[in-house]
C-alpha positions, 0 to 999 in steps of 0.5 A: 500500500505504501507504493500505491499511496506514493504513486497516485495523487489526488486530483485538483478541482477545475475552475468554473466558466459561466456561459454568456447570458447576453447575445446568442453570438457571444454564446456561440463564440464562447463554445467555439473557443472552448472547443478550439474552433473545431470544424465538425462543430455544427450550428443550426439557427432558428427562432423559437418563442420569438427569440433567437436560438441555436443548436450546436453539436459535434456532427461526428458524435451525434446522429444527424437524423435523430436531431432533425426528427426529434429536436429540430422538426418538433421545435419548428412545428410548435414554435412556442412552449417549453423546450423540454416538453417538445423535444424527444430525448432520453436525457435532457439537462440544463447547464451554464458551466462551459466546462460541463457543456464541453464534456456533454458535447463530447459525449454526444449531446446536442446543445440549445442556446436561447438569447438572454438565457444563461443556461443551455439545454443539453439533449442526448443525441449520441451516435451509437456505432460498434461492432457486433457481439461475437466470441472473443478470439483469445478466450474461445471455449468448446461449449457454452456462451459464445458472446463477448464484450465490445467497445460500447460501455452500455452494451457491455453493461446490458450483457451483464444485466441480461444474465443477472436480472437482480435489483442487487446488481449495482453500477457506479459511474466515474469519469477518469482522464483530465483530457479524454473524460473517459466513462468508467463503470464499477459493477458488483452485487450489493448483497454479496460483495464485501463492503470493505472491498467495495469501498477500498476499490472505489477509493482507489479509482477516485484517486486516479489522476491521469490526462488520458485513459483508454483501457482497463489495463491503465486502471489496473496498473494504477490501483494494484498493490504489487506492481513489481510482482511477476504475477497478475493481480487481476483478470481481464476478460472479454467473456460475459459469462466469466465476468458474471461468475466472478460477480456472483462470487463477490468480486468487482467488475470494472468497465471502461468505455471504448475497451472490450475487456472487463477488469475483475478484482480482487482475484486469486491465483487459482482463478487463472486456472478455471475455465467456463468449459469446466462448468459446461462439461461433466464434473469428472471431465472438468476436474481432469482438465483442471488438474492438467492445467495446474500441473502445467504451472510447474512444468512451465516454470521448471521443465527447462531447469530440470533438464539443465540440472540433470545434464549438468549435475545429476545425470545419474537420475536418468535411466541408462538408455535415456542418459545415453541418448541425451549424451549423444545429442550433446556431443557436438553442441558447443553451447552449454545447456543454459545458453541452449535453453535461453536462446531457444526460449527467446526464439520461441518468444520472437515467433510468438510475437511475430505470429500475433502481429501478422495477419492470420494466413501469414502467422500460420506460415510463420508458425510452421516455418519456425517450428519445423524449418528453424527447429530442424536447421538448428539441430542439424547445425549442432547449435541445439540438441534434439532433447532441448527442442523437445523440452522447450516445445513442452514448456511452451505448450504448458505455458499456453494451457493457461486459460488466460494469457497474462499468467502464461506470459508470467510463467515463461518469464519466471522460467529464466531465473529458474534456469539460471539457478539450475545451471549454478546449483542444480536441483538445489537451485530449482528448489530454492527458486520454487520456494521463493515463488511460493513464499511470494504467492503466499505473501501478496494480497489484492484489495486485502484478499490473500492471493494464494487463498485458500492455502495462504491462509488455509480455510479448511475443506470448505475453502478448497472446493472448486480449486483442484477439482471441479466437484459436482454442483450439488456439492456446493452449499455456499459461495467460495470465500474469495471475498469475505462479506460483511454479512452472510452470503446467499449461495448462487449454487444449486442447493438441492441434494440428491435423494 
């Protein structure tokens, strides 16, 4: 928390600039000056109630047909009366603050100024543009929902409310970014989420002082407690079903307008190894694949290090047949095992980055060329042994098994100090590094929640449900203790018991 407090400053209050109350041209000039005389600021003059009026809007942010049919046409046909009762808009408000008016214009409002009136009438006429709802490419599943969040904040909130039709689903709005004025939503279940966690999260969001905000990753970096930890302390997901499941566990969702990702916190380590597929299949199938994922955690960190320690210090642990094959493959390799592993890991990361940045057809070609041609070439050139190719390949597969990409990347990074320790101290070095990693996992917290729970601290047999095994739904009788509530939780799991 010390780092968090020193890093974030309290935002300063902005001054108030009042709209001119005299001639309408002065009002138009004042708004034009505030918006830097942008050429997409459109002005439509008319007479209403025998007074000169003007409609101002940023044409790139509003729906012109809506303004014509719901605002201009009714005003011209009626020509007198109360503006708020004549025009049709979802949201109508009044303001005389130029700074507030500028923010509303940038959010798709249409402004109506009337001569000798100090307040402007603001009417929502925002243009809604966005891609269709489709499954996120980075979080695809075999069975279950294939919907994904998009860049529209209102659409994303709809996807959550459509799944949780409860009055206890609470939404709080914030505006972050002194320049961008980005709308942010914090969503949680009022009867499930711990009040202390909600208050702490809200306090941290309010203390963020940035000039621009364009993604939830920026918020995550500003509010996380351990920025130097290699382990991600929140989950970014584009799946509504995953976000809803976390809401029902007492966690908080943070959405940013313009970003398709939802930030979920507080989060624990084992949440990264849970997939929606676990709950869409039978519990035996879900448990089997979850165990596979948890085993991949150890393999991704330690498999190259185990190979290095074995061939460098403890070759006697291998059967004679395997030992002979390994030694033969190392006969003409000039590099020590540690350099072999580091070079191959770096090449793997280069191939992965190239495949991500390139279009799909080219990316597939890069994968084939990297996996077959380059791999075969370095072995034939005696730069790397056959065994090292197999080890690095298995390590890469183990890191990609993680349902969420953030943790997989962290595991590949942690493999480098593990390999270095193995090259210096053998299996003893691997043990020391793994001990440090698990001590670190037990030490860190997210919003006051232990990151490695339910093992650090240990919560008993009730706490370990749905961790290593995905037990049958009817075995759950209360919500997992990921967020300790201020009052008793009501379970979202099925409560019936088999006869």
